[in-house]
PDBQT receptor file of N, H, CA, C and O in Angstrom, charges set to zero:
ATOM      1  N   MET A   1      10.381   6.518 -18.530  1.00  0.00    +0.000 N 
ATOM      2  CA  MET A   1       9.419   5.742 -17.483  1.00  0.00    +0.000 C 
ATOM      3  C   MET A   1       9.701   5.390 -15.150  1.00  0.00    +0.000 C 
ATOM      4  O   MET A   1      10.702   4.967 -14.571  1.00  0.00    +0.000 OA
ATOM      5  N   HIS A   2       9.370   5.493 -15.008  1.00  0.00    +0.000 N 
ATOM      6  H   HIS A   2       8.557   5.836 -15.478  1.00  0.00    +0.000 HD
ATOM      7  CA  HIS A   2       9.658   4.657 -13.748  1.00  0.00    +0.000 C 
ATOM      8  C   HIS A   2       8.431   3.887 -12.607  1.00  0.00    +0.000 C 
ATOM      9  O   HIS A   2       7.468   3.227 -13.000  1.00  0.00    +0.000 OA
ATOM     10  N   SER A   3       8.654   4.079 -11.629  1.00  0.00    +0.000 N 
ATOM     11  H   SER A   3       9.436   4.615 -11.310  1.00  0.00    +0.000 HD
ATOM     12  CA  SER A   3       7.708   2.918 -10.983  1.00  0.00    +0.000 C 
ATOM     13  C   SER A   3       7.709   3.361  -9.300  1.00  0.00    +0.000 C 
ATOM     14  O   SER A   3       8.472   4.202  -8.824  1.00  0.00    +0.000 OA
ATOM     15  N   HIS A   4       6.695   2.607  -8.545  1.00  0.00    +0.000 N 
ATOM     16  H   HIS A   4       6.075   1.924  -8.932  1.00  0.00    +0.000 HD
ATOM     17  CA  HIS A   4       6.219   2.768  -8.058  1.00  0.00    +0.000 C 
ATOM     18  C   HIS A   4       5.820   2.154  -6.701  1.00  0.00    +0.000 C 
ATOM     19  O   HIS A   4       4.660   2.555  -6.794  1.00  0.00    +0.000 OA
ATOM     20  N   PRO A   5       5.827   1.541  -5.575  1.00  0.00    +0.000 N 
ATOM     21  CA  PRO A   5       4.878   0.830  -4.976  1.00  0.00    +0.000 C 
ATOM     22  C   PRO A   5       4.000   1.442  -4.989  1.00  0.00    +0.000 C 
ATOM     23  O   PRO A   5       3.934   2.578  -5.457  1.00  0.00    +0.000 OA
ATOM     24  N   PRO A   6       2.606   0.461  -4.174  1.00  0.00    +0.000 N 
ATOM     25  CA  PRO A   6       1.497   1.155  -3.776  1.00  0.00    +0.000 C 
ATOM     26  C   PRO A   6       2.100   3.260  -2.999  1.00  0.00    +0.000 C 
ATOM     27  O   PRO A   6       3.156   3.815  -2.696  1.00  0.00    +0.000 OA
ATOM     28  N   ASN A   7       1.154   3.494  -3.021  1.00  0.00    +0.000 N 
ATOM     29  H   ASN A   7       0.295   3.043  -3.267  1.00  0.00    +0.000 HD
ATOM     30  CA  ASN A   7       1.522   4.937  -2.701  1.00  0.00    +0.000 C 
ATOM     31  C   ASN A   7       0.178   5.536  -2.011  1.00  0.00    +0.000 C 
ATOM     32  O   ASN A   7      -0.883   4.969  -1.755  1.00  0.00    +0.000 OA
ATOM     33  N   VAL A   8       0.580   6.850  -1.804  1.00  0.00    +0.000 N 
ATOM     34  H   VAL A   8       1.443   7.311  -2.012  1.00  0.00    +0.000 HD
ATOM     35  CA  VAL A   8      -0.683   8.183  -1.364  1.00  0.00    +0.000 C 
ATOM     36  C   VAL A   8       0.257   9.580  -2.099  1.00  0.00    +0.000 C 
ATOM     37  O   VAL A   8       1.439   9.914  -2.024  1.00  0.00    +0.000 OA
ATOM     38  N   VAL A   9      -0.879  10.116  -2.771  1.00  0.00    +0.000 N 
ATOM     39  H   VAL A   9      -1.840   9.845  -2.831  1.00  0.00    +0.000 HD
ATOM     40  CA  VAL A   9      -0.886  11.534  -3.022  1.00  0.00    +0.000 C 
ATOM     41  C   VAL A   9      -1.563  12.035  -2.524  1.00  0.00    +0.000 C 
ATOM     42  O   VAL A   9      -2.752  11.776  -2.711  1.00  0.00    +0.000 OA
ATOM     43  N   TYR A  10      -1.150  13.069  -1.582  1.00  0.00    +0.000 N 
ATOM     44  H   TYR A  10      -0.184  13.280  -1.430  1.00  0.00    +0.000 HD
ATOM     45  CA  TYR A  10      -1.908  14.272  -1.524  1.00  0.00    +0.000 C 
ATOM     46  C   TYR A  10      -1.098  15.719  -2.556  1.00  0.00    +0.000 C 
ATOM     47  O   TYR A  10       0.044  16.174  -2.489  1.00  0.00    +0.000 OA
ATOM     48  N   TYR A  11      -2.032  16.026  -3.263  1.00  0.00    +0.000 N 
ATOM     49  H   TYR A  11      -2.960  15.656  -3.317  1.00  0.00    +0.000 HD
ATOM     50  CA  TYR A  11      -1.851  17.826  -4.197  1.00  0.00    +0.000 C 
ATOM     51  C   TYR A  11      -1.909  18.767  -2.927  1.00  0.00    +0.000 C 
ATOM     52  O   TYR A  11      -2.827  18.741  -2.107  1.00  0.00    +0.000 OA
ATOM     53  N   ALA A  12      -0.887  19.540  -2.876  1.00  0.00    +0.000 N 
ATOM     54  H   ALA A  12      -0.141  19.560  -3.542  1.00  0.00    +0.000 HD
ATOM     55  CA  ALA A  12      -0.493  20.676  -2.727  1.00  0.00    +0.000 C 
ATOM     56  C   ALA A  12      -1.316  21.852  -3.554  1.00  0.00    +0.000 C 
ATOM     57  O   ALA A  12      -2.135  22.537  -2.941  1.00  0.00    +0.000 OA
ATOM     58  N   THR A  13      -1.123  22.020  -4.673  1.00  0.00    +0.000 N 
ATOM     59  H   THR A  13      -0.458  21.464  -5.171  1.00  0.00    +0.000 HD
ATOM     60  CA  THR A  13      -2.157  23.020  -5.667  1.00  0.00    +0.000 C 
ATOM     61  C   THR A  13      -3.092  22.096  -6.374  1.00  0.00    +0.000 C 
ATOM     62  O   THR A  13      -3.271  20.890  -6.202  1.00  0.00    +0.000 OA
ATOM     63  N   ASP A  14      -3.803  23.161  -7.436  1.00  0.00    +0.000 N 
ATOM     64  H   ASP A  14      -3.658  24.140  -7.576  1.00  0.00    +0.000 HD
ATOM     65  CA  ASP A  14      -4.641  22.029  -9.343  1.00  0.00    +0.000 C 
ATOM     66  C   ASP A  14      -3.800  21.321  -9.361  1.00  0.00    +0.000 C 
ATOM     67  O   ASP A  14      -2.879  21.205  -8.554  1.00  0.00    +0.000 OA
ATOM     68  N   TYR A  15      -3.991  20.814 -10.195  1.00  0.00    +0.000 N 
ATOM     69  H   TYR A  15      -4.740  20.909 -10.852  1.00  0.00    +0.000 HD
ATOM     70  CA  TYR A  15      -3.339  19.654 -11.509  1.00  0.00    +0.000 C 
ATOM     71  C   TYR A  15      -3.417  19.419 -12.836  1.00  0.00    +0.000 C 
ATOM     72  O   TYR A  15      -4.433  19.828 -13.397  1.00  0.00    +0.000 OA
ATOM     73  N   LYS A  16      -2.837  19.023 -13.291  1.00  0.00    +0.000 N 
ATOM     74  H   LYS A  16      -2.012  18.690 -12.835  1.00  0.00    +0.000 HD
ATOM     75  CA  LYS A  16      -3.867  18.316 -15.164  1.00  0.00    +0.000 C 
ATOM     76  C   LYS A  16      -2.867  17.845 -14.903  1.00  0.00    +0.000 C 
ATOM     77  O   LYS A  16      -2.143  18.490 -14.145  1.00  0.00    +0.000 OA
ATOM     78  N   ILE A  17      -2.457  16.712 -15.338  1.00  0.00    +0.000 N 
ATOM     79  H   ILE A  17      -3.046  16.187 -15.954  1.00  0.00    +0.000 HD
ATOM     80  CA  ILE A  17      -1.076  15.933 -15.926  1.00  0.00    +0.000 C 
ATOM     81  C   ILE A  17      -1.784  14.261 -16.361  1.00  0.00    +0.000 C 
ATOM     82  O   ILE A  17      -2.634  13.463 -15.968  1.00  0.00    +0.000 OA
ATOM     83  N   LYS A  18      -0.756  14.439 -17.433  1.00  0.00    +0.000 N 
ATOM     84  H   LYS A  18      -0.065  15.088 -17.753  1.00  0.00    +0.000 HD
ATOM     85  CA  LYS A  18      -0.464  13.290 -18.605  1.00  0.00    +0.000 C 
ATOM     86  C   LYS A  18      -0.111  12.492 -18.052  1.00  0.00    +0.000 C 
ATOM     87  O   LYS A  18       0.788  12.735 -17.247  1.00  0.00    +0.000 OA
ATOM     88  N   THR A  19      -0.584  11.204 -18.166  1.00  0.00    +0.000 N 
ATOM     89  H   THR A  19      -1.314  11.007 -18.820  1.00  0.00    +0.000 HD
ATOM     90  CA  THR A  19       0.580   9.859 -17.320  1.00  0.00    +0.000 C 
ATOM     91  C   THR A  19       0.768   8.902 -18.536  1.00  0.00    +0.000 C 
ATOM     92  O   THR A  19      -0.245   8.861 -19.235  1.00  0.00    +0.000 OA
ATOM     93  N   THR A  20       1.941   8.011 -19.035  1.00  0.00    +0.000 N 
ATOM     94  H   THR A  20       2.763   8.044 -18.468  1.00  0.00    +0.000 HD
ATOM     95  CA  THR A  20       1.928   7.345 -20.137  1.00  0.00    +0.000 C 
ATOM     96  C   THR A  20       2.370   6.004 -19.656  1.00  0.00    +0.000 C 
ATOM     97  O   THR A  20       3.444   5.662 -19.162  1.00  0.00    +0.000 OA
ATOM     98  N   SER A  21       1.018   5.155 -19.982  1.00  0.00    +0.000 N 
ATOM     99  H   SER A  21       0.145   5.433 -20.384  1.00  0.00    +0.000 HD
ATOM    100  CA  SER A  21       1.969   3.872 -19.162  1.00  0.00    +0.000 C 
ATOM    101  C   SER A  21       2.639   3.015 -20.125  1.00  0.00    +0.000 C 
ATOM    102  O   SER A  21       2.775   3.401 -21.286  1.00  0.00    +0.000 OA
ATOM    103  N   PRO A  22       3.189   1.567 -19.632  1.00  0.00    +0.000 N 
ATOM    104  CA  PRO A  22       4.428   1.158 -20.481  1.00  0.00    +0.000 C 
ATOM    105  C   PRO A  22       3.692   0.507 -21.485  1.00  0.00    +0.000 C 
ATOM    106  O   PRO A  22       4.533  -0.065 -22.179  1.00  0.00    +0.000 OA
ATOM    107  N   ASP A  23       2.410   0.258 -21.995  1.00  0.00    +0.000 N 
ATOM    108  H   ASP A  23       1.727   0.723 -21.431  1.00  0.00    +0.000 HD
ATOM    109  CA  ASP A  23       2.177  -0.264 -23.214  1.00  0.00    +0.000 C 
ATOM    110  C   ASP A  23       2.133   0.980 -24.480  1.00  0.00    +0.000 C 
ATOM    111  O   ASP A  23       1.944   0.755 -25.675  1.00  0.00    +0.000 OA
ATOM    112  N   GLY A  24       2.401   2.563 -23.734  1.00  0.00    +0.000 N 
ATOM    113  H   GLY A  24       2.554   2.746 -22.763  1.00  0.00    +0.000 HD
ATOM    114  CA  GLY A  24       2.071   3.641 -24.542  1.00  0.00    +0.000 C 
ATOM    115  C   GLY A  24       0.914   4.494 -24.231  1.00  0.00    +0.000 C 
ATOM    116  O   GLY A  24       1.039   5.717 -24.171  1.00  0.00    +0.000 OA
ATOM    117  N   LYS A  25      -0.634   3.671 -23.956  1.00  0.00    +0.000 N 
ATOM    118  H   LYS A  25      -0.735   2.677 -24.004  1.00  0.00    +0.000 HD
ATOM    119  CA  LYS A  25      -1.764   4.078 -23.694  1.00  0.00    +0.000 C 
ATOM    120  C   LYS A  25      -1.266   5.580 -22.932  1.00  0.00    +0.000 C 
ATOM    121  O   LYS A  25      -0.169   5.706 -22.388  1.00  0.00    +0.000 OA
ATOM    122  N   THR A  26      -2.529   6.903 -23.032  1.00  0.00    +0.000 N 
ATOM    123  H   THR A  26      -3.420   6.801 -23.474  1.00  0.00    +0.000 HD
ATOM    124  CA  THR A  26      -1.592   7.722 -22.333  1.00  0.00    +0.000 C 
ATOM    125  C   THR A  26      -3.387   7.734 -21.501  1.00  0.00    +0.000 C 
ATOM    126  O   THR A  26      -4.079   6.744 -21.742  1.00  0.00    +0.000 OA
ATOM    127  N   ALA A  27      -4.064   8.974 -20.488  1.00  0.00    +0.000 N 
ATOM    128  H   ALA A  27      -3.502   9.778 -20.292  1.00  0.00    +0.000 HD
ATOM    129  CA  ALA A  27      -4.123   9.218 -19.502  1.00  0.00    +0.000 C 
ATOM    130  C   ALA A  27      -4.123  10.879 -19.261  1.00  0.00    +0.000 C 
ATOM    131  O   ALA A  27      -3.159  11.298 -18.621  1.00  0.00    +0.000 OA
ATOM    132  N   LEU A  28      -5.275  12.026 -19.784  1.00  0.00    +0.000 N 
ATOM    133  H   LEU A  28      -6.059  11.685 -20.303  1.00  0.00    +0.000 HD
ATOM    134  CA  LEU A  28      -5.255  12.975 -18.786  1.00  0.00    +0.000 C 
ATOM    135  C   LEU A  28      -6.307  13.122 -17.156  1.00  0.00    +0.000 C 
ATOM    136  O   LEU A  28      -7.511  12.891 -17.045  1.00  0.00    +0.000 OA
ATOM    137  N   ARG A  29      -5.306  13.586 -16.046  1.00  0.00    +0.000 N 
ATOM    138  H   ARG A  29      -4.328  13.773 -16.136  1.00  0.00    +0.000 HD
ATOM    139  CA  ARG A  29      -5.421  13.456 -15.261  1.00  0.00    +0.000 C 
ATOM    140  C   ARG A  29      -5.512  15.394 -14.135  1.00  0.00    +0.000 C 
ATOM    141  O   ARG A  29      -4.716  16.302 -13.895  1.00  0.00    +0.000 OA
ATOM    142  N   GLU A  30      -7.089  15.060 -13.785  1.00  0.00    +0.000 N 
ATOM    143  H   GLU A  30      -7.736  14.322 -13.980  1.00  0.00    +0.000 HD
ATOM    144  CA  GLU A  30      -7.024  16.491 -13.315  1.00  0.00    +0.000 C 
ATOM    145  C   GLU A  30      -8.148  16.723 -12.509  1.00  0.00    +0.000 C 
ATOM    146  O   GLU A  30      -9.265  16.234 -12.682  1.00  0.00    +0.000 OA
ATOM    147  N   GLY A  31      -7.521  18.120 -10.893  1.00  0.00    +0.000 N 
ATOM    148  H   GLY A  31      -6.615  18.517 -10.752  1.00  0.00    +0.000 HD
ATOM    149  CA  GLY A  31      -7.719  17.642  -9.708  1.00  0.00    +0.000 C 
ATOM    150  C   GLY A  31      -7.149  19.083  -8.888  1.00  0.00    +0.000 C 
ATOM    151  O   GLY A  31      -6.174  19.689  -9.333  1.00  0.00    +0.000 OA
ATOM    152  N   LYS A  32      -7.819  19.506  -7.749  1.00  0.00    +0.000 N 
ATOM    153  H   LYS A  32      -8.611  19.015  -7.387  1.00  0.00    +0.000 HD
ATOM    154  CA  LYS A  32      -8.483  20.428  -7.145  1.00  0.00    +0.000 C 
ATOM    155  C   LYS A  32      -6.710  20.403  -6.005  1.00  0.00    +0.000 C 
ATOM    156  O   LYS A  32      -6.115  19.333  -5.874  1.00  0.00    +0.000 OA
ATOM    157  N   ALA A  33      -6.346  21.275  -5.563  1.00  0.00    +0.000 N 
ATOM    158  H   ALA A  33      -6.829  22.144  -5.669  1.00  0.00    +0.000 HD
ATOM    159  CA  ALA A  33      -5.563  21.083  -4.598  1.00  0.00    +0.000 C 
ATOM    160  C   ALA A  33      -6.488  20.776  -3.404  1.00  0.00    +0.000 C 
ATOM    161  O   ALA A  33      -7.717  20.843  -3.397  1.00  0.00    +0.000 OA
ATOM    162  N   GLY A  34      -5.259  20.254  -1.895  1.00  0.00    +0.000 N 
ATOM    163  H   GLY A  34      -4.261  20.200  -1.900  1.00  0.00    +0.000 HD
ATOM    164  CA  GLY A  34      -6.565  19.195  -1.387  1.00  0.00    +0.000 C 
ATOM    165  C   GLY A  34      -7.405  17.770  -1.084  1.00  0.00    +0.000 C 
ATOM    166  O   GLY A  34      -8.137  17.300  -0.213  1.00  0.00    +0.000 OA
ATOM    167  N   THR A  35      -6.533  17.209  -3.004  1.00  0.00    +0.000 N 
ATOM    168  H   THR A  35      -5.939  17.591  -3.711  1.00  0.00    +0.000 HD
ATOM    169  CA  THR A  35      -6.998  16.291  -3.429  1.00  0.00    +0.000 C 
ATOM    170  C   THR A  35      -6.233  15.422  -2.809  1.00  0.00    +0.000 C 
ATOM    171  O   THR A  35      -5.068  15.784  -2.978  1.00  0.00    +0.000 OA
ATOM    172  N   ALA A  36      -6.309  13.931  -1.831  1.00  0.00    +0.000 N 
ATOM    173  H   ALA A  36      -7.255  13.636  -1.694  1.00  0.00    +0.000 HD
ATOM    174  CA  ALA A  36      -5.238  13.331  -2.433  1.00  0.00    +0.000 C 
ATOM    175  C   ALA A  36      -5.761  11.533  -2.633  1.00  0.00    +0.000 C 
ATOM    176  O   ALA A  36      -6.446  10.811  -1.908  1.00  0.00    +0.000 OA
ATOM    177  N   VAL A  37      -5.336  11.380  -3.449  1.00  0.00    +0.000 N 
ATOM    178  H   VAL A  37      -4.780  11.966  -4.038  1.00  0.00    +0.000 HD
ATOM    179  CA  VAL A  37      -5.474   9.167  -3.795  1.00  0.00    +0.000 C 
ATOM    180  C   VAL A  37      -4.471   9.102  -4.014  1.00  0.00    +0.000 C 
ATOM    181  O   VAL A  37      -3.452   9.756  -4.235  1.00  0.00    +0.000 OA
ATOM    182  N   SER A  38      -5.157   7.468  -3.870  1.00  0.00    +0.000 N 
ATOM    183  H   SER A  38      -5.985   6.937  -3.691  1.00  0.00    +0.000 HD
ATOM    184  CA  SER A  38      -4.430   6.607  -3.490  1.00  0.00    +0.000 C 
ATOM    185  C   SER A  38      -3.858   5.102  -4.208  1.00  0.00    +0.000 C 
ATOM    186  O   SER A  38      -4.792   4.401  -3.817  1.00  0.00    +0.000 OA
ATOM    187  N   PHE A  39      -3.209   4.404  -4.773  1.00  0.00    +0.000 N 
ATOM    188  H   PHE A  39      -2.451   4.973  -5.091  1.00  0.00    +0.000 HD
ATOM    189  CA  PHE A  39      -2.339   4.443  -5.843  1.00  0.00    +0.000 C 
ATOM    190  C   PHE A  39      -1.785   2.592  -5.575  1.00  0.00    +0.000 C 
ATOM    191  O   PHE A  39      -1.161   2.239  -4.574  1.00  0.00    +0.000 OA
ATOM    192  N   GLY A  40      -2.069   1.940  -6.359  1.00  0.00    +0.000 N 
ATOM    193  H   GLY A  40      -2.576   2.227  -7.171  1.00  0.00    +0.000 HD
ATOM    194  CA  GLY A  40      -1.583   0.587  -6.360  1.00  0.00    +0.000 C 
ATOM    195  C   GLY A  40      -0.198   0.230  -6.709  1.00  0.00    +0.000 C 
ATOM    196  O   GLY A  40       0.451   0.974  -5.973  1.00  0.00    +0.000 OA
ATOM    197  N   PRO A  41       0.638  -0.462  -7.390  1.00  0.00    +0.000 N 
ATOM    198  CA  PRO A  41       1.993  -0.636  -7.433  1.00  0.00    +0.000 C 
ATOM    199  C   PRO A  41       2.011  -0.198  -8.861  1.00  0.00    +0.000 C 
ATOM    200  O   PRO A  41       1.566  -1.153  -9.498  1.00  0.00    +0.000 OA
ATOM    201  N   VAL A  42       2.341   0.887  -9.769  1.00  0.00    +0.000 N 
ATOM    202  H   VAL A  42       2.703   1.663  -9.252  1.00  0.00    +0.000 HD
ATOM    203  CA  VAL A  42       2.577   1.278 -10.744  1.00  0.00    +0.000 C 
ATOM    204  C   VAL A  42       3.574   1.928 -11.310  1.00  0.00    +0.000 C 
ATOM    205  O   VAL A  42       4.400   2.685 -10.800  1.00  0.00    +0.000 OA
ATOM    206  N   ALA A  43       3.397   1.468 -12.749  1.00  0.00    +0.000 N 
ATOM    207  H   ALA A  43       2.726   0.853 -13.163  1.00  0.00    +0.000 HD
ATOM    208  CA  ALA A  43       4.561   2.361 -13.478  1.00  0.00    +0.000 C 
ATOM    209  C   ALA A  43       4.572   2.746 -14.778  1.00  0.00    +0.000 C 
ATOM    210  O   ALA A  43       4.220   2.132 -15.785  1.00  0.00    +0.000 OA
ATOM    211  N   HIS A  44       5.232   4.353 -14.571  1.00  0.00    +0.000 N 
ATOM    212  H   HIS A  44       5.518   4.852 -13.753  1.00  0.00    +0.000 HD
ATOM    213  CA  HIS A  44       4.532   4.965 -15.695  1.00  0.00    +0.000 C 
ATOM    214  C   HIS A  44       5.154   6.481 -15.954  1.00  0.00    +0.000 C 
ATOM    215  O   HIS A  44       5.973   6.709 -15.064  1.00  0.00    +0.000 OA
ATOM    216  N   ALA A  45       5.050   7.455 -16.764  1.00  0.00    +0.000 N 
ATOM    217  H   ALA A  45       4.384   7.269 -17.487  1.00  0.00    +0.000 HD
ATOM    218  CA  ALA A  45       5.993   8.637 -17.145  1.00  0.00    +0.000 C 
ATOM    219  C   ALA A  45       4.771   9.334 -16.707  1.00  0.00    +0.000 C 
ATOM    220  O   ALA A  45       3.656   8.897 -16.989  1.00  0.00    +0.000 OA
ATOM    221  N   LEU A  46       5.016  10.741 -15.812  1.00  0.00    +0.000 N 
ATOM    222  H   LEU A  46       5.923  11.096 -15.583  1.00  0.00    +0.000 HD
ATOM    223  CA  LEU A  46       4.079  11.782 -15.884  1.00  0.00    +0.000 C 
ATOM    224  C   LEU A  46       4.341  13.345 -16.820  1.00  0.00    +0.000 C 
ATOM    225  O   LEU A  46       5.343  13.734 -17.420  1.00  0.00    +0.000 OA
ATOM    226  N   GLU A  47       3.730  13.635 -16.735  1.00  0.00    +0.000 N 
ATOM    227  H   GLU A  47       2.916  13.319 -16.248  1.00  0.00    +0.000 HD
ATOM    228  CA  GLU A  47       3.902  15.013 -17.840  1.00  0.00    +0.000 C 
ATOM    229  C   GLU A  47       3.092  16.433 -17.390  1.00  0.00    +0.000 C 
ATOM    230  O   GLU A  47       1.864  16.421 -17.473  1.00  0.00    +0.000 OA
ATOM    231  N   ASN A  48       3.745  17.600 -16.937  1.00  0.00    +0.000 N 
ATOM    232  H   ASN A  48       4.743  17.610 -16.869  1.00  0.00    +0.000 HD
ATOM    233  CA  ASN A  48       2.610  18.577 -16.416  1.00  0.00    +0.000 C 
ATOM    234  C   ASN A  48       1.922  18.895 -17.876  1.00  0.00    +0.000 C 
ATOM    235  O   ASN A  48       2.446  18.935 -18.989  1.00  0.00    +0.000 OA
ATOM    236  N   ALA A  49       0.560  19.105 -17.471  1.00  0.00    +0.000 N 
ATOM    237  H   ALA A  49       0.135  19.073 -16.567  1.00  0.00    +0.000 HD
ATOM    238  CA  ALA A  49       0.014  19.422 -18.763  1.00  0.00    +0.000 C 
ATOM    239  C   ALA A  49      -1.069  20.390 -18.751  1.00  0.00    +0.000 C 
ATOM    240  O   ALA A  49      -1.751  20.814 -19.683  1.00  0.00    +0.000 OA
ATOM    241  N   GLY A  50      -1.094  20.707 -17.277  1.00  0.00    +0.000 N 
ATOM    242  H   GLY A  50      -0.539  20.364 -16.520  1.00  0.00    +0.000 HD
ATOM    243  CA  GLY A  50      -1.098  22.407 -16.752  1.00  0.00    +0.000 C 
ATOM    244  C   GLY A  50      -0.332  23.549 -17.219  1.00  0.00    +0.000 C 
ATOM    245  O   GLY A  50       0.415  23.353 -18.178  1.00  0.00    +0.000 OA
ATOM    246  N   THR A  51      -0.391  24.710 -16.705  1.00  0.00    +0.000 N 
ATOM    247  H   THR A  51      -0.998  24.869 -15.927  1.00  0.00    +0.000 HD
ATOM    248  CA  THR A  51       0.377  26.059 -17.450  1.00  0.00    +0.000 C 
ATOM    249  C   THR A  51       0.799  26.398 -15.343  1.00  0.00    +0.000 C 
ATOM    250  O   THR A  51      -0.007  27.169 -14.822  1.00  0.00    +0.000 OA
ATOM    251  N   THR A  52       1.270  26.166 -14.945  1.00  0.00    +0.000 N 
ATOM    252  H   THR A  52       1.924  25.540 -15.368  1.00  0.00    +0.000 HD
ATOM    253  CA  THR A  52       1.405  26.381 -13.253  1.00  0.00    +0.000 C 
ATOM    254  C   THR A  52       1.838  25.243 -12.605  1.00  0.00    +0.000 C 
ATOM    255  O   THR A  52       1.078  24.276 -12.659  1.00  0.00    +0.000 OA
ATOM    256  N   GLU A  53       2.830  25.131 -12.032  1.00  0.00    +0.000 N 
ATOM    257  H   GLU A  53       3.448  25.916 -11.988  1.00  0.00    +0.000 HD
ATOM    258  CA  GLU A  53       3.612  24.380 -11.296  1.00  0.00    +0.000 C 
ATOM    259  C   GLU A  53       3.179  23.286 -10.713  1.00  0.00    +0.000 C 
ATOM    260  O   GLU A  53       2.308  23.834 -10.038  1.00  0.00    +0.000 OA
ATOM    261  N   ILE A  54       3.075  21.961 -10.383  1.00  0.00    +0.000 N 
ATOM    262  H   ILE A  54       3.783  21.516 -10.932  1.00  0.00    +0.000 HD
ATOM    263  CA  ILE A  54       2.450  20.638  -9.227  1.00  0.00    +0.000 C 
ATOM    264  C   ILE A  54       3.233  20.553  -7.576  1.00  0.00    +0.000 C 
ATOM    265  O   ILE A  54       4.375  20.311  -7.184  1.00  0.00    +0.000 OA
ATOM    266  N   HIS A  55       2.331  20.788  -7.121  1.00  0.00    +0.000 N 
ATOM    267  H   HIS A  55       1.404  20.984  -7.440  1.00  0.00    +0.000 HD
ATOM    268  CA  HIS A  55       3.459  20.460  -5.694  1.00  0.00    +0.000 C 
ATOM    269  C   HIS A  55       2.612  19.778  -5.066  1.00  0.00    +0.000 C 
ATOM    270  O   HIS A  55       1.493  20.158  -4.721  1.00  0.00    +0.000 OA
ATOM    271  N   LEU A  56       3.092  18.756  -4.889  1.00  0.00    +0.000 N 
ATOM    272  H   LEU A  56       4.001  18.447  -5.170  1.00  0.00    +0.000 HD
ATOM    273  CA  LEU A  56       2.646  17.423  -4.064  1.00  0.00    +0.000 C 
ATOM    274  C   LEU A  56       3.390  16.413  -3.138  1.00  0.00    +0.000 C 
ATOM    275  O   LEU A  56       4.541  16.117  -3.461  1.00  0.00    +0.000 OA
ATOM    276  N   VAL A  57       2.779  15.782  -1.874  1.00  0.00    +0.000 N 
ATOM    277  H   VAL A  57       1.845  16.023  -1.611  1.00  0.00    +0.000 HD
ATOM    278  CA  VAL A  57       3.509  14.929  -1.272  1.00  0.00    +0.000 C 
ATOM    279  C   VAL A  57       3.449  13.805  -1.360  1.00  0.00    +0.000 C 
ATOM    280  O   VAL A  57       2.520  13.434  -0.643  1.00  0.00    +0.000 OA
ATOM    281  N   GLN A  58       4.325  12.257  -2.271  1.00  0.00    +0.000 N 
ATOM    282  H   GLN A  58       5.079  12.558  -2.854  1.00  0.00    +0.000 HD
ATOM    283  CA  GLN A  58       4.007  11.049  -2.227  1.00  0.00    +0.000 C 
ATOM    284  C   GLN A  58       4.566  10.490  -0.724  1.00  0.00    +0.000 C 
ATOM    285  O   GLN A  58       5.213  10.963   0.210  1.00  0.00    +0.000 OA
ATOM    286  N   ILE A  59       4.053   9.455  -0.992  1.00  0.00    +0.000 N 
ATOM    287  H   ILE A  59       3.528   9.070  -1.751  1.00  0.00    +0.000 HD
ATOM    288  CA  ILE A  59       4.007   8.415   0.357  1.00  0.00    +0.000 C 
ATOM    289  C   ILE A  59       3.832   6.726  -0.064  1.00  0.00    +0.000 C 
ATOM    290  O   ILE A  59       2.868   6.005  -0.320  1.00  0.00    +0.000 OA
ATOM    291  N   GLU A  60       5.404   6.523   0.021  1.00  0.00    +0.000 N 
ATOM    292  H   GLU A  60       6.188   7.108   0.229  1.00  0.00    +0.000 HD
ATOM    293  CA  GLU A  60       5.049   4.771  -0.625  1.00  0.00    +0.000 C 
ATOM    294  C   GLU A  60       4.958   4.106  -0.005  1.00  0.00    +0.000 C 
ATOM    295  O   GLU A  60       5.674   4.401   0.952  1.00  0.00    +0.000 OA
ATOM    296  N   LEU A  61       4.429   3.143   0.168  1.00  0.00    +0.000 N 
ATOM    297  H   LEU A  61       3.847   2.903  -0.610  1.00  0.00    +0.000 HD
ATOM    298  CA  LEU A  61       3.433   2.423   1.071  1.00  0.00    +0.000 C 
ATOM    299  C   LEU A  61       4.113   0.920   0.653  1.00  0.00    +0.000 C 
ATOM    300  O   LEU A  61       3.655   0.224  -0.253  1.00  0.00    +0.000 OA
ATOM    301  N   LYS A  62       5.704   0.419   1.773  1.00  0.00    +0.000 N 
ATOM    302  H   LYS A  62       6.076   0.984   2.509  1.00  0.00    +0.000 HD
ATOM    303  CA  LYS A  62       6.191  -0.675   1.237  1.00  0.00    +0.000 C 
ATOM    304  C   LYS A  62       6.266  -1.814   2.893  1.00  0.00    +0.000 C 
ATOM    305  O   LYS A  62       7.088  -2.318   3.658  1.00  0.00    +0.000 OA
ATOM    306  N   GLY A  63       5.050  -1.721   2.709  1.00  0.00    +0.000 N 
ATOM    307  H   GLY A  63       4.382  -1.312   2.087  1.00  0.00    +0.000 HD
ATOM    308  CA  GLY A  63       5.311  -3.072   4.134  1.00  0.00    +0.000 C 
ATOM    309  C   GLY A  63       3.919  -3.307   3.423  1.00  0.00    +0.000 C 
ATOM    310  O   GLY A  63       3.457  -3.220   2.286  1.00  0.00    +0.000 OA
ATOM    311  N   THR A  64       3.470  -3.671   4.759  1.00  0.00    +0.000 N 
ATOM    312  H   THR A  64       3.845  -3.742   5.683  1.00  0.00    +0.000 HD
ATOM    313  CA  THR A  64       2.431  -4.601   5.532  1.00  0.00    +0.000 C 
ATOM    314  C   THR A  64       2.254  -4.160   6.798  1.00  0.00    +0.000 C 
ATOM    315  O   THR A  64       2.948  -4.354   7.796  1.00  0.00    +0.000 OA
ATOM    316  N   ALA A  65       1.032  -3.413   6.626  1.00  0.00    +0.000 N 
ATOM    317  H   ALA A  65       0.468  -3.255   5.816  1.00  0.00    +0.000 HD
ATOM    318  CA  ALA A  65       1.053  -2.995   8.179  1.00  0.00    +0.000 C 
ATOM    319  C   ALA A  65       0.191  -3.820   9.200  1.00  0.00    +0.000 C 
ATOM    320  O   ALA A  65      -0.843  -4.384   8.844  1.00  0.00    +0.000 OA
ATOM    321  N   LYS A  66       0.646  -3.859  10.427  1.00  0.00    +0.000 N 
ATOM    322  H   LYS A  66       1.486  -3.400  10.716  1.00  0.00    +0.000 HD
ATOM    323  CA  LYS A  66      -0.484  -4.902  11.043  1.00  0.00    +0.000 C 
ATOM    324  C   LYS A  66      -0.944  -4.632  12.444  1.00  0.00    +0.000 C 
ATOM    325  O   LYS A  66      -1.782  -5.364  12.970  1.00  0.00    +0.000 OA
TER     326      LYS A  66
């Protein structure tokens, strides 16, 4: 389990990810290469649920834009 501040993730490859939240709930997320997703602060565990490697760029937002 780990956490992130608000962030944006850009997926360079197709992906299938299983996420587990601190309360034990799980979710399966799938998407295509070229997708960008924004998230608020989050704590989770991640598992690659697909059959190929996942490549992504994550940008953590640690301040307030002015």
